[in-house]
N, C-alpha and C positions, 0 to 999 in steps of 0.2 A: 245438195247438203253443204254448209259453209261451216266447220267447227265438229269437230268426232269428241266433244262431252258426251257427258249422260241424255242431255237433251236433244243434241243430234242424233246418236244413235238408236236412241228411241224413236226419235222420227225416221230416221231406217230403215227398222227392221220393222215399222208397224206399217209401210210403204210397201217395203221388199216380199214381206206375206201378202201382200195383196196382188202380185204380179207388176209392180208399177218397178221399172227402170230407175236406179236411183245409183246417183255418185256421192261420194263421200270426200269433200277435200279439207285438210288439216294444213296451218303454217308450218307446225310445229316437227322438226325433222326425226323426235322420236316420241315413242307414248308417253306420257307422263307416267313419275314415280311418286309423287306425293299426293300425300292420303287428301288434303284440300278438305272439300265436304267429307262426314263420317257417317252419318245416316241415314237410312232412308225411312219414310212413314208409313203408319199402316197404306196409306191410299196407293200410295207408289209400291205397296207389294203386290197390292192387287194388279195394278197395269203389269209388273213384270209373271206375276199369273198369266194373264191376257195370253204377253207373248212367252211363253213355255221357258223361261228361266228361272222361274220362280225356287225349284229344289236346288239349284248350284249357288241360285242368292242367299239361300238360307243357312247351305253347309258353309259359304263362308264368313257370315256373320257372327254375332251374338245378342240377347236380349237378356234384358232386367240386368244390367251391370250396375251396382248399386256405386251413388256418389259416395268416395269415403273425403269428410271434411277433417282439417287437422289444423292446430295451433300449435306450433311448431313441429316436436314428434310427437303430439297429442291428440290421438281422434275424437274429436268432441262433437260428433257427427256422422251418423251415414243412413242414408236413405235410398230405397229404389224407386224414383219418380211414378212410375208405369206397376208398383204391387199391387193388386191382384187385378191385374187386366187380364185375364182369359180369353181363350179361343171362345165364343159362342156360335150358335147355327146361322146368324147373320152377319159375323164379321169374323173372318177366321183367323185375320192376322190382328190381334188387336193392340198389339204395342209395335214401336219401331223398331229398328235391327241398326245395330251398329256393324260399319263395314266399311272401310275406304273406299274412296270415290276410285281410286285407278283401277280397284277389283272390280266394281260395278262396271265399270269402261271395259275391262277386258272380258265378261262375260259377255256384255252388250256387241264386242266385236266377233266374239267366237260365233254368237246365235245369227249375226248379220252375214259371215260367211258362210253359214248354212244356207242363204240364198245366193251364195257365189260375189259377194259384194264383198272389197276389201278397202281400207281405209288409205286414201293417197297420203303422205305424209310428206311433208316438205313443199306442198301444194298452195302457194299463197297465192290468195285471192290479189287482183292488181286493180281488179273497176268491173262495172256491167253495164249493159245498156239495155233499154226495156223496149219491146213493144208490141206491136197489137196481137203478136201471137206467141208472147215468151220473152225470155231472158239470153240475152250472149254474154258469156263471164269470160276474162279472159285470167285463167290463172296458170302463175308462170309464163311460158310461153307460148301458150296452146289458151284456145277459142272453145269453149261448150256451150253448143247450143242446149237449151232447155225449155222445157213450157213452165216452169215454176222455179224458185229459188228461195230458202229459207237460210234465213242469217240464222242459225246458233254460235257465233263466233264470239262469246263472251261480253265482258264490261266495256272491252274495247274495241267494240264489234266494227270491221273493215265495212257490212253489209249496211250497219247503221249510219255511219258516215256518207258512203258514197248513198245514201238517200237523204242524207240533210236533214234527219232527223236530230234528235239532242234528248240527253237523258235531264228531264229537268226535274228539279227538287233541291234536296240540299245536303253539305258534310255537314253533321254536326260536331261541336266541338268536345270531342269525345278521345280519350286518349289511345294513341295505336296500340295493336296488339301483335307483336313478333309469335309466328307458327312455326313448326317445323317436325320434322320428323326423326326421331331419335332412341338411341335405345337405354337404357337405365340401369345400372346394378343397383340391389339394393331396394326394389320397390316390386311388389309382390303384381301380378297382372289379374287380380281377382276385383279388382275395381277402378273407377276414374279417381286418381287421386288430386286433389284441388287444397291449393291453401290460401285465400279467398280475404284479402284486408282493403279497408276503403285507402290504403298508400300504393296498393300495388298486390299484384298477384300470378301463383303460378299455376297452372296445371298440367296431369299429365294423364292419358289415357289412352290404354294398351290396344293395340289395332287388331283386330281375331288376325288370327291365320299367319300373322308375323312377327316376326321379337321385338318391334318398333314399339313405342309412344308416341302420339301425336302430344306436341307439346305446345302450351299457350299460355304467352304470358306479357307479360310487362317488359315496354323495351326499356334498356339500360338506356342513360344520358351521358351525353357529353359535357363538359362544363358551363356550357351555355347553357344546358339541359334542354339541346335538341336529340332526338330519337335517334339511336346507333344501330347501324345494320346489323341484325343479329347475326350471332356466329355461335359456336360450340362452347366457346368460353364463356361467353356474353350469357348465355344460357344458363350454364352452370354458375355463373354469378350472380343471377337472377334465384338461382335455386337455394344458394348459401345465404343472400341476403334474407330472401322472405320464410322460406321453411327452415332452414337451420337447423335440415335432420343427417346426423352425420352417416359416413359412410354409402351416401346414395351418389355414384359417378355418372354425369350420362357421357356417351362417347358414340363415334357412329353416326355423326348426322346426315341422313342422306336429300333431305330437301328445308330449304325454308324460305320465308318470305314475310313481307308485311300485310298487316290489316286494317284500313280504314275502314269507319261504319261511314256508310253512304245512302242516301236516301232517296233515290230518282226511279224514274221510268218515262216510257215516250209516251206519247200520246195518241199513237198510229200503233197498230200491228201487224197493216198491209197497206203496199200501196203496190196497186197494179200486182202482179205475178208475182212478185216478191213479199217475206212475211220474216217478220223477227219473233223470235222465240227465248225463254231461260234468260240469261244476264244479258244478253245483247238488246232486253225491252225493258228488264225493270233491277234495279240491283237495290239490297236491303240489309238492315243489321243483321248480323249471325244469328242472333239470338233465336232457338226456336230450332234453329238447322233446317231452315224451309228453302235455302236456294235451292241445292240442286233439287231437291224434290218439284217446287212450282215449277222448272226447267222440263221436268220429266210429265207436268199433270198439261202442260205446254204443247206438247210434242204431240202426246195420245191425245190430246182434243183437235189437232191441226190433222193428224196423219188422216182418221178414218173418212174427212171431207174433203182430202187431197183425193183419197182413195176413189171416192164416190165420183168426183167431178172426171176424173180419168178415165174411169170405168167406162164413162154416161150413162151413169146411173142418177144423177143430180145435176143441176146447171151449175154456173160458177159461182152464181148468187150465195149457194150455201157455203162460201166461201170467207164471207161478210161476216157469218156468225163465228167467226174462231176471234175477231178483235171484241165482237157483241158479247162476246161469254167469258174471255179471259179479260179483256182491259178492266173489268170492273173488280174481277180477283187480283189482279197485280195491285191496283190501289189501296186494296181491303189491306194485303199482304203487306206494304208498307207501311199502314195504320200500325199493325197488330204485332210484327217485327218491332217498331220503334218502342211503342209500348212494352214489350214486354222486356228489351233492353233495358227500360229506365228502370221496372221490376228488379231487375237483375242488379242493378246499381242500385236500389235504395237496400234490396235485402242483404246486401256483402258490409253493408254496416252494423249489422246485427252480427251475435257469436252464432257461429251455425248455418248462416244465410249462405242462400249457392244458386246454382242452376237450376235445381226443383222448386225453386219459386215461381219457375216459367210454368210447368206442369199443366197442360191446359187439352181439356180436348178438341180444341180449335187446330192443334199440331198436326193429330192424326190426318189432318185431311178427310175427313170419312162425314165433316161436316157441309163441305162445298156441295153446292149445287148450282141450279141456274133457272131457277123461276121466270124470271124476266123475260128468255129468250123466247125467239121467234119460232124456237124451236120446242119449245118446250107445252103443250097443248094438253088442257085437263077437259078431256070432251063427257063426264059422267061427275055426279057427285058423288062423295062418297065421303062416309063420316070416320074412316080407317085405314090406313095402308098410306102408304108414299104418296107423292104427287107430284105434276108431270115436273122436271128438272129435278129431283132426286137422284142421290145415288140409288141405284138396284142392290138390294141388298143380297148375300148368299144363303141358300137352305137348302138342307138333305133332301134327295128325293128317293123314291124307288121305282127302277123300273121293271112293270107287273111282266113283263113276257120272259125277261131274263130270271129278273129277281136282285138286278144288278143294283149297289149303293153307290148313288154318284151328288152332285153340288150340282145347283142351278150354272154356279161360275163351270164348270163341266160343259154347259149346255150354250152360257155366253162365251167359251173361247173361242177366237176364232172373228176374222173379218167384216160378219156380218149381224145385220139387227137381229134380236130374239123377241116372237112376238109369245108373252104369256095370256094364256085362255084358262082361268082361275072361275071353276065350277060350269054350269051349263052352258051351253051358247052355241053357237052353229060351228061346223066344221069349218076346218081353218085351212083343207085344199087350195081354196082362189087364192090365200094370200102366200103361199108356200113357194116362192118364188129364189131364184140365189140370193136375192138383199138380204131375203128375210127368212130363219129358220122356224118354223112353228113350234111350241112347247108344250101340250094338253095337261092341265097339272085338275086331276078330278077323273071323272067318268069316261072311259076310252085312251085314259095319257098315263102318264106318272103316278104315282102314289103317293101322297103328303099324310104317310102313316105317324106321323107324329104331330101334324099339324105346325110344322115349323114354316112351310110356307103362306099357310094362312095367318100366322102371327107378324110374318114379316109384311105383307102383302094384301092382306084382309080377302077377304072371299067376292067369287060373283062380279069379272072384272076382266077386260082386253088390256095387257102391259105391252107396251111396246119400247123395248129395252133398245136405246142406241150403242153403235159397236165399240163405245168407249165406258159402257157400265151405265149411264146416267138415263132416266126413264124420260121417253121422249112423248110418251101419248100413253091417258089412262080412258078408257071410253067403255062403254056397255057391253060385257057379253057376249051378246047379239051384233052389235057394232063393228063387222067388219069394214063397211063401206068409210067408216074412218080413217080405218087404218091405210085403207087405199088413197084416200083422199090426201093422208100423211103423207106416205113418198111421192106420192106426184109432185106436192107442193116443195118438193127437194130438189 
């Protein structure tokens, strides 16, 4: 793995738990301390549930932080964009989680260390060469031989440039945004404070588990109208000019950057044994906060496929489905985040308008699906329940042997496929291999006492859930041959 951000670390954790030998190199001499991204979607939380880090992630973040909008010192509106979203049997994490990116990375590095893998810092990828058996990479003065290489090294990706791929698209004529992490005296930590006007804006969001706020602001300009580099003094000047609230003092700026809107992506995610994921493959407007999350989803899609190929459970052709599934999602992502940015720019023209204008179920990433994929097979006609390519819902169960209550997500957790048998059908002993965990719901198996599994999945079916939590196959309850055919096709 080249790059130790959320994308590279998620991929490394997923591979390491499968027993794959991985190395993670990153050019930075020290781990990042800036917040950068600051939110995880419900779908990313489900990924972290599977990777067994969800408790640490939830303990490090917060939900339902209200957006408090001002005109000067006057509060003109306050809204929770995710009000009313509560856990349900099929969706245990209904809201996004506010958490600084550096904390996500820290938790993932700790998880990776559980498998004996440490990030190699100050390790600059200088180049690589491919051959029929893999990749030889030059990192610093060392040469590393590997079967596969994943470029998770951000928008300025060395891997992408070495492959000769280009981020194609556009850079809209939208004003730059200054961002940073700082402390603020005179502001409470109970809300995301926002001053947005057609002429500029400044927002301060408290970062959980710290004394810091992330500030996002219009740039101060020089005499020629060119943006100036963000500094503590300039952030204070922006606050005083736009907010004008007396007694608020900004201090202790620990990180700063400039954000420019780009809408760009590559046209390939795989070149031989080399893959691109996250910002190395697609960059887009910040609206909706999907940047970190889309990289996590890329990694989660690729991880199980690499693991299956390296374990000998699948042919290398399975790796082609990474691009087949994720490239259309990247294109959709660029479209929706561009639309959301336009919606925000339009909303702030009205008093009380703000980021809540873009609250939408699409931003949860729970609606993402792969119906077009060759890995999505609908072998049975059903009037209810999810279809092949859909996200596999959660649901509570009871183990009749022990009386223990558990969730489907508990059964899905791990590097295996899960085969659900709903209702009557043949025994599943013949498909209970190391690759597939059988799960009977109904006679002879787990009890669906409250009917939540039936509500989520319908009845009378075999449903094969992929290791990344999407449904690969829907078949008739007695059609175990379809399961065998599916697995052999990998």
